C-alpha positions in Angstrom: 13.3 11.7 3.8 11.7 11.3 0.3 13.3 10.2 -2.2 13.5 11.6 -6.2 10.5 11.3 -8.2 10.5 8.7 -11.0 11.7 10.4 -14.5 12.0 8.8 -18.2 14.2 6.2 -18.7 14.5 5.5 -14.7 15.5 1.7 -14.2 12.8 0.4 -11.9 14.3 -2.6 -10.0 11.3 -6.4 -9.5 11.7 -7.6 -6.9 10.2 -10.6 -4.9 10.4 -10.1 -1.3 7.1 -12.0 -0.1 5.2 -14.4 -2.6 7.9 -15.1 -6.2 7.5 -13.7 -9.7 7.0 -17.3 -11.0 3.2 -17.0 -9.5 2.7 -14.4 -12.4 1.2 -15.8 -15.5 4.0 -15.2 -18.4 1.4 -13.0 -20.5 0.6 -10.6 -17.6 4.8 -10.6 -17.1 5.0 -9.3 -20.7 1.8 -6.6 -19.9 3.3 -5.4 -16.9 6.7 -5.1 -18.2 5.1 -3.6 -21.6 3.3 -1.2 -19.2 6.1 0.1 -17.4 8.3 0.5 -20.6 5.8 2.8 -22.0 5.2 4.8 -19.5 9.1 6.1 -20.1 10.9 3.1 -17.4 13.6 0.5 -18.3 12.4 -2.6 -16.6 15.3 -4.8 -14.3 14.4 -8.2 -12.5 16.1 -9.1 -8.9 18.4 -12.3 -9.5 16.3 -14.0 -7.0 13.2 -12.9 -8.2 11.8 -16.0 -9.9 13.1 -18.5 -7.4 10.2 -20.4 -5.4 9.9 -22.8 -2.5 6.8 -25.2 -1.3 5.5 -22.0 0.0 5.5 -20.2 -3.3 8.1 -17.8 -1.5 11.9 -18.5 -1.7 14.6 -18.3 1.1 15.3 -15.3 3.2 18.7 -14.8 2.3 18.1 -14.5 -1.6 14.8 -12.5 -0.7 16.6 -9.9 1.2 20.0 -9.9 -1.3 17.8 -8.8 -3.8 16.1 -5.8 -1.8 20.1 -4.7 -1.0 21.5 -5.3 -4.1 18.3 -2.9 -5.9 19.2 0.1 -3.4 22.3 -0.6 -3.7 22.4 -0.5 -7.5 23.2 3.3 -8.2 21.1 3.0 -11.6 17.8 1.8 -10.0 15.4 4.1 -8.9 12.3 2.9 -7.9 12.5 -0.6 -6.6 8.6 -2.6 -6.7 7.6 -5.3 -5.2 6.0 -8.5 -7.8 3.1 -9.1 -5.6 2.4 -9.4 -2.0 1.8 -12.5 -0.1 2.3 -13.6 3.9 6.1 -13.8 4.6 7.8 -10.3 3.9 8.3 -9.9 8.0 10.5 -12.4 7.8 13.3 -9.8 6.2 13.4 -7.4 8.9 16.2 -8.0 10.6 18.1 -8.5 7.8 17.9 -5.6 6.1 20.9 -3.5 5.3 19.2 -0.2 6.7 22.0 1.8 6.5 22.4 0.7 3.2 19.2 1.8 2.3 19.5 5.6 4.2 22.6 5.9 1.9 20.5 4.7 -1.1 17.2 6.3 -1.0 14.7 5.5 -3.2 11.3 5.1 -3.7 10.0 1.5 -2.4 6.4 0.6 -4.0 3.8 -2.2 -3.3 1.1 -3.2 -0.5 -1.0 -6.0 1.0 2.3 -7.8 2.6 4.9 -5.5 1.8 3.9 -3.3 4.5 5.6 -4.5 6.9 8.8 -4.3 4.6 7.7 -0.5 4.4 6.7 1.1 7.4 10.0 -0.8 9.0 12.0 1.1 6.8 10.3 4.1 7.4 11.0 3.7 11.1 14.6 2.6 11.1 15.7 5.4 8.4 13.1 7.8 8.2 12.6 7.0 4.0 9.0 7.9 2.9 8.0 4.9 1.4 4.9 4.0 -0.9 1.5 2.0 -0.7 0.8 1.7 -4.2 0.3 -1.1 -7.2 3.1 -4.0 -7.4 4.7 -5.3 -10.6 1.7 -7.5 -11.2 -0.9 -5.0 -11.6 0.4 -3.6 -14.6 -0.3 -6.5 -16.0 -4.2 -5.6 -16.2 -5.7 -4.8 -19.9 -8.5 -3.1 -18.5 -9.5 -0.7 -15.6 -5.9 0.4 -14.4 -6.0 4.4 -15.6 -7.0 5.5 -12.2 -4.6 3.5 -10.8 -1.9 4.6 -13.5 -2.7 8.1 -12.5 -2.4 8.0 -9.3 0.8 6.2 -9.7 2.0 9.0 -12.0 0.5 11.7 -8.8 2.2 10.4 -6.1 5.4 8.5 -7.7 6.4 11.2 -11.1 4.7 14.4 -10.0 6.1 16.9 -7.3 2.7 18.5 -5.9 0.3 18.1 -3.6 -2.6 16.1 -5.0 -6.0 15.9 -4.0 -7.7 11.5 -3.7 -11.1 11.7 -5.3 -12.7 8.4 -5.6 -12.9 6.1 -8.7 -15.3 6.1 -10.9 -15.9 2.5 -11.4 -13.9 -0.6 -9.3 -14.2 -4.4 -9.5 -13.5 -7.2 -7.1 -12.9 -9.7 -9.9 -10.2 -12.1 -10.6 -9.2 -10.0 -13.3 -5.8 -12.4 -14.0 -7.9 -15.7 -15.2 -9.9 -13.7 -18.0 -8.4 -10.4 -18.4 -11.7 -10.0 -20.8 -14.9 -10.9 -19.1 -14.3 -8.1 -16.5 -17.2 -7.3 -14.2 -17.0 -3.4 -13.0 -19.5 -2.1 -10.2 -20.1 2.1 -10.1 -18.3 3.8 -7.4 -20.4 4.9 -5.2 -18.0 7.3 -3.7 -16.0 7.9 -0.1 -18.2 7.5 3.1 -18.1 9.6 6.3 -18.5 7.9 9.2 -17.4 10.6 11.8 -16.9 14.2 11.0 -14.0 15.9 11.8 -10.3 17.6 10.2 -6.9 16.3 10.8 -3.4 16.7 9.4 -0.6 14.4 10.1 2.0 11.9 8.5 0.6 8.7 7.2 1.3 5.3 8.2 -0.3 1.9 7.8 -2.3 -0.1 5.4 -2.6 -3.8 5.0 -4.0 -3.6 8.8 -3.5 -7.4 9.7 0.2 -6.5 8.4 0.7 -3.1 10.2 0.0 -4.9 13.7 2.7 -7.6 13.2 5.2 -4.8 14.1 3.2 -3.9 17.1 6.2 -4.3 20.1 8.7 -4.4 17.7 11.5 -1.6 16.9 10.3 -2.0 13.1 7.2 -0.2 14.5 6.6 3.6 14.0 5.6 6.5 15.5 1.6 6.8 16.0 2.2 10.4 17.2 0.7 13.3 14.9 -0.5 10.3 12.5 -3.5 9.8 9.7 -3.7 5.8 9.6 -4.1 4.4 6.4 -6.1 0.9 6.5 -7.0 -1.9 5.0 -7.7 -5.5 5.0 -8.4 -8.7 2.4 -11.4 -10.7 1.5 -10.4 -13.4 5.1 -10.7 -11.0 7.0 -14.2 -10.3 8.4 -16.0 -8.0 10.8 -14.9 -10.0 13.7 -11.1 -10.0 12.1 -11.3 -6.2 11.1 -13.0 -5.4 14.7 -10.4 -6.9 17.2 -7.1 -6.5 14.7 -8.0 -2.1 14.7 -9.3 -3.2 18.2 -5.2 -4.0 18.7 -4.1 -0.5 17.3 -6.3 1.4 19.7 -4.4 -0.6 22.9 -1.8 0.8 21.8 -0.1 3.5 24.1 0.3 5.9 21.6 -3.1 5.4 19.9 -4.0 9.2 21.3 -1.8 10.9 18.9 -3.7 9.2 15.7 -5.6 12.5 14.4 -7.5 10.4 11.8 -8.0 7.3 9.8 -8.3 6.4 6.4 -9.9 2.2 5.2 -10.1 1.6 2.2 -12.2 -0.5 0.2 -13.0 -4.0 1.8 -13.4 -6.7 -0.9 -17.0 -8.4 -1.4 -15.5 -11.9 0.3 -15.2 -9.9 3.7 -19.1 -9.4 3.8 -17.9 -6.1 6.0 -21.0 -4.1 4.8 -21.2 0.1 5.4 -23.5 -0.7 8.2 -21.2 -3.2 9.7 -18.4 -1.2 9.1 -20.2 1.8 11.1 -21.5 -0.9 13.8 -18.0 -1.8 14.5 -16.3 2.2 14.6 -19.4 3.6 17.1 -18.4 0.8 19.7 -14.8 2.3 19.9 -15.3 5.7 22.3 -11.3 5.9 21.5 -12.3 6.7 17.7 -16.0 8.9 18.5 -13.8 12.9 17.7 -11.4 11.9 15.6 -12.8 11.8 11.6 -13.0 8.6 9.7 -13.6 8.3 5.8 -14.1 5.0 4.2 -14.4 3.1 0.5 -11.0 4.5 -0.2 -9.8 3.6 -3.9 -7.1 1.0 -2.0 -6.3 -2.3 -0.7 -7.3 -5.5 -2.4 -10.2 -3.8 -4.9 -9.3 -2.5 -8.1 -8.0 0.5 -9.0 -6.2 2.1 -6.3 -4.5 4.9 -5.0 -0.6 5.5 -4.5 -0.1 7.2 -1.3 3.5 7.9 0.7 4.0 6.1 4.6 5.6 9.0 5.9 4.3 11.8 3.6 1.9 14.5 5.0 -2.0 14.4 4.6 -5.3 16.6 5.4 -8.6 15.1 5.5 -12.3 16.3 6.4 -15.4 15.9 6.2 -18.3 17.6 7.6 -22.0 16.2 7.3 -21.2 14.3 3.6 -18.6 16.8 2.5 -15.8 14.3 2.7 -11.8 15.8 1.4 -8.5 14.1 0.7 -5.1 15.4 -0.3 -1.7 14.6 0.1 0.9 17.3 1.2 4.0 15.7 0.9 4.9 12.9 -1.3 
């Protein structure tokens, strides 16, 4: 079930399923709001979006209410998360999935929002979108690629190819918008050759793994697994989190893997990642691509969880295309 694409004048509702809007600077909020308005959208906020507690989040009741209200409101065409965090999986038992299914609309965010996106897809069949959060639109520079793929996935209807960005950054842009550190992108890395086509599931790996063994875990049958992790995930964390997925009975349904770029603080080099992959015999015969523009560096693509994609890797010739979104 693919929601309607965004068009000029549509309303985007900002909600805070994890960390509160109050953690975002006023300048960033103003920049993000104005940027989205210039793109042609009306911006509104969940009534509890700025509520905050000792964990820089808010009550389960408040967060669930804002999500349910956004899906219920006929004027809202896109529900966008403020930012990630750590606790969106607290909401899974309390969301009104019948309401969401009856009012399909775009739901976008990344990082901790992965739990909600995959759960909604599993419980309702609604395609959700791993892409920028509201806070990302508060970036002054280096956001063109992010906006390009936001439009390709959420405004345009045609299949689109995923190509690497020219430059990327791992700096704390929200602390100093003027002095940014951009790095030339060396492109995608092909770890295993092969071709695959399937349904996209996953996103943030450690969050996705929270769904294992629950009613909210989507099927891995005929899937292409998109995974990434943040700077707290070192090589041994990523290794065991990936191994945990491999142990699932349905893992033999995974047709290919696409891995997002790691942050510098993760210390996961290309060499370390290849070593991790090559120790797992279950991965020997499926195509694997790494260093892709999604995750906790910027910029990043938007991709559909529950949508269709195909990938191809052959001696350094790498192709990726989103077919249905």
